[in-house]
C-alpha positions in Angstrom: 135.5 111.6 110.8 138.5 109.4 111.5 140.2 107.4 108.8 139.3 104.1 110.5 135.6 104.9 110.6 135.6 106.1 107.0 137.4 102.9 105.9 134.8 100.7 107.6 131.9 102.7 106.0 133.5 102.2 102.6 133.8 98.4 103.2 130.3 98.2 104.4 129.1 100.1 101.3 131.0 97.8 99.1 129.5 94.7 100.7 126.0 96.1 100.4 126.4 97.1 96.8 125.0 95.0 94.0 127.6 92.7 92.3 126.4 93.7 88.9 124.5 96.7 87.4 121.0 96.5 86.0 122.0 96.3 82.4 124.6 93.6 83.0 122.1 91.7 85.1 119.6 91.6 82.2 122.1 91.0 79.5 123.7 88.1 81.4 120.4 86.4 81.9 119.3 86.8 78.3 122.6 85.5 77.0 122.4 82.5 79.3 118.8 81.7 78.1 119.8 81.9 74.5 122.7 79.6 75.2 120.4 77.1 76.9 118.0 77.2 73.9 120.8 76.5 71.5 121.9 73.4 73.3 120.8 70.0 71.9 121.0 66.6 73.5 120.7 63.9 70.9 118.3 62.5 68.3 116.2 59.9 70.1 112.7 60.8 71.4 113.3 59.9 75.0 116.5 61.8 75.1 114.9 64.8 73.4 112.2 64.8 76.1 114.7 64.7 78.9 116.7 67.5 77.2 113.5 69.5 76.9 112.7 69.1 80.6 116.3 70.0 81.6 116.2 73.0 79.3 113.0 74.3 80.8 114.2 73.7 84.3 117.4 75.7 83.6 115.4 78.6 82.0 113.1 78.7 85.0 116.1 78.9 87.3 117.5 81.8 85.3 114.1 83.5 85.2 113.6 83.1 89.0 116.9 84.8 89.6 116.1 87.7 87.2 112.4 88.3 88.0 111.0 89.3 91.4 107.8 87.2 91.1 106.6 88.2 94.6 106.8 91.9 93.7 105.2 91.3 90.3 102.3 89.4 91.9 101.8 92.1 94.5 101.8 94.9 91.9 99.4 93.0 89.6 96.9 92.4 92.4 97.4 96.0 93.5 94.7 97.3 95.9 93.3 93.8 96.4 96.6 92.6 97.8 96.3 94.1 101.3 92.9 92.4 102.0 94.3 88.9 101.4 95.6 86.7 104.2 99.2 85.5 104.1 98.0 82.1 102.9 96.0 83.7 100.1 99.0 85.9 99.1 101.3 82.9 99.0 98.8 80.9 96.9 98.3 83.8 94.5 102.1 84.2 94.1 102.4 80.5 93.3 99.6 80.5 90.8 100.6 83.7 89.1 104.3 82.7 89.0 103.3 79.4 87.3 101.3 81.3 84.7 104.1 83.8 84.0 106.7 81.1 83.7 104.7 79.1 81.2 103.9 82.2 79.2 107.6 83.2 79.3 108.8 79.7 78.3 106.4 79.5 75.4 107.6 82.9 74.1 111.2 82.1 74.7 111.0 78.7 72.9 109.6 80.6 69.8 113.0 82.4 69.6 114.4 82.2 66.1 117.7 84.0 66.2 116.3 87.5 66.5 118.9 90.2 67.3 118.7 91.8 70.7 120.0 95.3 71.0 120.4 97.2 74.3 119.8 100.9 73.8 120.2 102.5 77.3 120.1 102.3 81.0 118.7 104.7 83.6 119.3 104.3 87.3 117.5 106.3 90.0 118.6 105.1 93.4 117.2 101.6 94.0 115.2 101.7 90.7 116.4 101.3 87.1 115.2 100.9 83.6 117.1 98.9 80.9 116.0 99.6 77.4 116.3 97.2 74.6 114.8 96.2 71.3 114.3 92.9 69.4 115.1 93.2 65.7 113.4 90.4 63.7 114.7 88.9 60.5 112.3 91.1 58.6 113.9 94.2 60.3 110.8 95.0 62.3 111.5 96.1 65.9 109.9 95.4 69.2 110.9 97.6 72.1 111.3 95.9 75.5 112.1 98.0 78.6 113.0 96.2 81.8 112.1 97.9 85.1 114.2 96.7 88.0 114.7 97.4 91.7 117.3 96.4 94.2 116.3 93.6 96.5 118.8 91.9 98.9 121.6 93.7 97.0 120.5 92.3 93.7 118.8 93.9 90.7 115.6 92.1 89.8 112.9 92.8 87.2 109.5 93.8 88.6 107.9 94.9 85.3 108.4 94.9 81.5 107.2 97.3 78.9 106.6 95.8 75.5 106.3 98.6 72.9 105.5 100.9 75.8 102.8 98.7 77.4 103.4 97.4 80.9 102.6 93.8 81.3 102.0 94.3 85.1 99.4 97.0 84.3 97.8 94.7 81.7 97.4 91.9 84.2 96.3 94.4 86.9 93.4 95.6 84.7 92.3 92.0 83.9 92.5 90.9 87.5 90.6 93.9 88.8 87.8 93.4 86.2 87.3 89.7 87.3 87.3 90.6 91.0 84.9 93.5 90.5 82.5 91.5 88.3 82.7 88.2 90.2 85.1 87.7 93.2 88.6 87.1 94.3 87.8 83.4 94.6 86.7 83.4 90.9 90.0 84.9 89.9 91.9 82.2 91.8 89.8 79.5 90.1 90.5 81.0 86.7 94.3 81.0 87.4 94.1 77.3 88.5 92.2 76.3 85.4 94.5 78.3 83.1 97.6 76.6 84.6 96.0 73.2 84.3 95.0 73.8 80.7 98.4 75.1 79.8 100.2 72.2 81.5 98.1 69.9 79.4 99.1 71.6 76.2 102.7 71.5 77.3 102.5 67.7 77.9 101.0 67.2 74.4 104.0 69.0 72.8 106.4 66.4 74.2 
């Protein structure tokens, strides 16, 4: 192989390589979220509401860069995904993403300064696992493993294991039970209602 060809291959490989590794991707996103949570924008109520809205919007932006919600939705619906039309798939992704974002925001906003420790990283080609644990003020520990894959030269999370339990698998089991006992349409209606109910609770908090 000539030196010129080899040089071009090296450049092409560098361009296609992810800018940051999986652990750095997760750590950077988590640090940024904590920074956003610690920001405060003034004492009056209207300003607090605006600050809260801005805070949530920024956390959503960070989450959408970190999490591959399309892949999470596909994996959660599993064997029922292929039978859906493109329109149904798009609707499901939107509804499920809204549900996950609200759940994520509510959990994040309960953050009370717990210590986050990263314990390891394993990379296997286009897949990786970043291991971490959350240490509470009472010294109890919660293990959180992030499963990532490379998409468009970026590492993105497609599943999380909390104390060894996959949240994608948990949703997959729930969704499958509803579809088997009722129908896919019933599952979609449940997701719509859950999102509306949760949005109402969120508005009451403000």
